[in-house]
C-alpha positions, -999 to +999 in steps of 0.1 A: -173-069-225-209-081-222-197-117-218-179-107-187-208-088-173-221-098-139-256-092-151-252-119-178-237-142-153-265-136-128-291-141-155-275-173-168-271-186-133-307-177-124-321-193-156-298-223-151-310-229-115-347-226-126-340-250-156-322-276-135-347-273-107-377-278-130-360-307-149-353-324-116-387-317-102-404-326-135-385-358-139-393-369-103-429-359-108-432-379-141-415-408-125-438-407-095-468-402-118-459-431-140-452-453-109-485-443-094-504-449-126-488-484-131-494-492-095-530-481-097-535-500-129-519-531-115-540-530-084-572-526-105-563-556-127-555-577-097-589-569-081-607-578-113-586-610-118-595-620-082-632-614-088-631-635-120-612-663-102-637-664-074-667-666-098-650-694-118-641-712-087-676-712-073-692-723-106-666-746-121-672-784-127-657-809-105-637-821-135-620-786-137-638-777-170-648-740-175-671-744-205-700-728-187-683-694-190-678-694-227-708-671-232-694-645-208-659-644-222-667-622-251-676-594-227-647-597-202-622-578-223-645-548-223-653-552-186-618-556-175-603-533-202-577-561-208-573-594-226-584-623-203-571-658-204-582-687-183-561-718-181-565-751-164-542-764-137-518-777-163-514-743-178-534-751-209-555-722-223-592-730-217-609-697-223-600-664-238-619-632-238-639-624-270-647-661-276-685-662-273-689-670-311-660-680-332-646-703-358-633-737-349-619-768-365-618-803-351-633-838-349-664-847-332-700-836-330-706-799-333-734-779-319-749-751-339-756-744-375-731-751-401-721-769-432-701-801-432-679-815-459-674-850-446-677-873-415-666-856-383-658-823-398-678-792-401-676-754-400-700-734-381-704-708-353-701-724-319-679-736-292-661-769-291-668-792-263-647-820-250-612-806-260-592-776-249-593-744-269-560-735-283-567-715-314-542-688-302-511-696-282-504-678-250-477-651-253-444-658-238-447-633-211-481-648-200-465-683-199-439-669-174-467-655-152-486-688-153-457-707-138-459-686-107-497-685-105-501-723-107-479-725-076-506-706-057-491-671-059-503-640-076-479-627-102-474-594-120-452-588-150-443-557-170-428-567-203-429-563-241-459-582-256-458-600-289-496-598-290-498-560-287-464-554-301-457-530-272-450-529-235-478-545-215-488-553-179-497-589-171-513-601-139-521-636-129-544-649-101-548-686-092-583-702-093-587-721-060-616-745-054-633-752-021-606-778-012-580-751-016-566-767-046-554-747-076-576-757-105-565-731-130-555-695-134-569-662-146-546-639-166-552-603-175-530-589-202-533-552-209-511-528-230-497-497-213-507-475-243-531-455-222-506-451-194-479-441-217-501-416-235-510-401-201-473-399-192-465-384-225-492-358-221-478-350-187-443-346-203-457-322-229-474-302-202-441-302-183-422-291-214-447-262-221-445-252-184-407-254-185-406-232-216-429-207-200-408-208-168-376-202-187-391-171-204-403-159-171-370-167-154-351-150-182-372-118-178-370-119-140-333-127-142-325-098-164-347-075-142-331-086-109-296-086-125-300-051-136-315-042-103-285-058-086-258-044-108-271-008-110-257+001-076-225-018-084-221+004-115-227+035-093-200+022-069-176+016-097-181+051-110-175+064-075-143+044-072-131+058-106-139+093-094-118+086-063-089+075-084-091+109-101-087+126-067-124+135-062-131+122-026-163+142-022-182+119-046-211+098-033-226+066-046-262+076-042-272+041-032-300+042-007-308+006+002-310-013+035-295-046+022-259-056+018-255-035-013-267-005+006-242-012+034-215-016+008-225+018-008-225+035+026-191+019+034-177+032+001-191+067+009-175+065+043-142+053+027-142+082+003-146+107+032-120+090+053-096+086+024-101+123+015-093+133+050-063+109+052-050+121+018-053+157+030-034+149+062-008+131+042-004+162+019-001+184+050+025+160+065+043+159+032+043+197+031+056+198+066+083+173+058+092+192+027+095+224+047+115+207+074+139+191+048+141+224+030+150+242+062+178+218+070+211+234+063+226+201+054+222+186+020+199+156+015+197+133-015+176+102-019+185+073-042+165+044-056+177+008-058+196+016-090+215+044-071+198+070-092+191+103-073+153+108-071+150+137-046+172+165-032+168+195-010+178+231-019+207+231+006+226+205-015+233+229-044+249+254-020+270+228-003+282+214-036+288+249-050+262+243-078+235+266-092+199+261-081+180+242-093+204+213-090+195+189-118+195+152-113+219+146-141+243+171-126+239+155-092+246+120-106+277+133-124+291+150-093+284+120-071+301+098-096+331+121-094+330+117-056+329+079-060+304+069-033+286+042-053+305+014-035+295+028-001+259+032-012+258-004-024+274-016+008+248+003+029+219-012+010+233-047+013+242-046+050+213-023+060+237-003+081+245+034+083+279+044+071+299+077+070+325+087+045+346+119+041+352+135+008+371+166-004+351+187-029+361+221-043+381+231-013+355+218+011+355+189+035+322+170+031+308+143+054+284+119+037+262+099+061+247+071+041+216+053+054+193+026+039+156+032+034+137+002+049+100-004+046+077-020+072+084-055+059+122-050+063+129-046+026+154-020+014+137+003-011+165+028-015+190+049+003+195+085+015+227+105+019+230+134+044+257+157+031+274+180+057+299+207+050+323+202+079+349+226+066+339+251+094+340+225+121+373+212+107+386+248+107+373+253+142+391+221+152+422+235+136+417+268+155+414+249+187+446+231+180+462+264+170+448+280+202+464+253+223+496+258+205+494+296+206+485+298+243+511+272+251+537+293+233+525+326+247+527+312+283+558+291+278+580+319+264+575+344+293+575+316+319+608+303+305+623+338+306+610+344+342+623+310+353+657+315+337+661+349+353+651+336+388+674+307+385+703+329+375+697+352+405+692+323+429+723+305+418+743+337+423+753+337+386+741+374+385+756+395+412+760+429+396+732+452+407+728+465+371+724+430+358+700+421+386+680+453+377+680+443+340+667+408+349+640+423+371+628+446+342+628+416+319+607+396+343+583+425+347+579+428+310+571+391+306+547+393+335+529+422+319+526+401+287+511+373+306+487+397+323+477+411+289+470+376+276+450+366+306+431+399+305+422+393+268+409+358+276+388+371+305+375+400+284+365+377+256+349+353+280+328+381+296+318+395+262+307+360+250+288+354+282+270+388+279+282+399+314+296+433+302+272+462+306+273+494+287+281+525+308+267+552+285+275+588+289+276+620+268+308+619+247+324+636+217+339+613+191+366+638+179+380+641+214+380+603+218+397+598+184+423+626+191+432+609+224+436+575+209+456+588+179+479+609+202+487+578+224+495+557+193+516+584+177+544+578+201+543+540+196+540+543+159+568+569+158+593+543+171+586+523+139+587+553+117+549+551+111+528+583+111+493+582+125+469+610+113+433+619+123+413+635+095+378+649+100+357+668+074+327+679+094+315+685+129+302+654+148+275+660+174+278+645+209+259+613+216+253+587+243+280+560+243+304+539+264+337+558+263+359+529+275+344+503+251+347+526+221+383+535+231+392+498+234+376+491+200+396+518+183+428+507+201+425+472+187+421+483+151+449+510+154+472+485+171+468+460+143+473+488+117+505+499+133+517+464+141+513+451+105+525+482+086+561+486+074+583+515+083+578+549+068+541+544+061+510+563+072+479+552+092+449+575+088+417+578+108+389+596+091+352+602+101+322+611+082+285+616+091+256+599+073+220+611+077+230+626+111+224+593+129+252+571+116+289+578+121+315+562+098+350+557+112+376+546+086+410+533+096+434+530+066+469+516+066+496+508+041+506+475+055+511+440+043+474+433+037+453+402+042+447+375+016+411+374+003+406+337+014+416+346+049+393+377+053+362+356+065+383+341+093+400+371+109+372+375+135+377+340+148+395+335+181+432+328+180+433+332+143+465+347+130+474+356+095+510+355+106+516+318+111+551+323+124+537+339+157+563+366+154+536+393+155+535+393+193+497+392+194+475+366+210+450+364+181+421+375+204+420+412+195+397+411+165+375+385+182+371+409+211+365+438+186+337+418+169+319+414+202+324+451+211+309+461+177+278+439+183+276+454+218+275+489+203+248+478+177+274+489+151+287+472+120+322+467+105+336+459+071+372+451+061+387+455+026+423+444+021+448+434-006+482+419-002+510+445-001+484+473-006+471+478+029+438+473+047+407+496+052+385+491+082+352+509+083+331+511+115+295+523+112+283+535+146+247+545+152+244+578+171+208+574+182+195+608+192+225+632+190+230+655+220+231+692+213 
């Protein structure tokens, strides 16, 4: 972990930069110092060699012999801080520094004190005269310099010396007489030991300085690295807190540099992100509420066609208990076999619809792909609609067209046939003509009743019928209606009875609408009851303000699955249309009940009759 730390990297980088910088600067400095030292030494040696050459040139013999300087040569090496050689114009060594008194061997007369062992030979302290001095040969590097000097040019050489057994600096200056002729050369030969020692000392100083600088750089690097990384750690902790959902956290970085700006930006980001997340949660809540309030079922799938989210309406549509578990959803959808359609939708990125039958329902599946901003499909969603009601309404519409067509066609056919018979003269007997007229009148009344029911229902649905309330007594109304139906029912051998157990107070109501409502229910009771049965009308009073009217018959009854649909327009339980009704009566009755702020309930069993209960609010009963 520490190896990956930015503090370590910053420290290492800082120290590395200092080290490389000091090495480069130190190397350049040492090289420049060495170059300067050599150049300075070289110039000094050249100046001294020129001085010696001028003195020798002014005091030399015309023969080119430099013997007069033998006494001074012993001090030249100290004066010049170098070994001095003087050669003649042929390059032969004539004088050498440190020769004032020395040992020599040769033929001829000697000058000085000494002991001899034979003719022409002797040993003693002194200087030979008459022959060149060559007790020590010139070093090879000096001979190379002489070649250039004797041509009249000054020469400088840096090379390894066999005399000093180390690197040396050799300079040569020609000796030029008054006739501008080269009569010899002066060579200065000096080791670079002093220069090297100075350079080495400079290197040691540089090394010590470098070590000290590294220690200082390491300390400063650690200090500034920690100073630099401390706000970064604070920002990291802030970011981690943000990942935990804490968007009120602050970095606490109070600086004016880029790190401070980054800290401020992170604080601003936390605030904005918290606000945005809050807005997203609100929008998610709204979306969830919207989806939850949708009456249609919604189920979302991932790319593997696994259900990942559903709304509460789906369980009701699929006739499943709530909560609707994903494994149950997956099993039911597999039974519906919509995987192929879902796969096609995700591949083609097009919405598709498919109809499925499920537990007696007709379901419409609208399948749509879920596409992100980049155009990639990330899943699919299915909108499940129970269209059983709309299908039933469509069927009712078709039945309505068929029923109305039948209801109109039958009487119109009868009327047309009767008119044609009379016009053609087929019927001439007055009794037959009268019978045809009565038949046409009966069919016309049927048409009038049908049209009246349609208009009545239309006005009720449009809310154009107003209540004409007046003081009325329900027993009187019921007795009137029962009395009228007694005659009609008696023709079928059906008995209609009115039963009451208690007094019912007068109340404000619309006499005509209540009478119409009761007629509809009694008409159905009589119409759908077999002969020799009884239809009873009973009333009871609840808490003084609610009147219950119960109409009970002993008719054929209504199947349980058809009970929810009896209030629909043109719905008939008798599909043969032999009942003679239009299928509008109960639809009108439903609207009349709503108009009276009343309620109705129907209980029925096949072959056991039907019970209709109307609960009518009395408001403030009139005394």
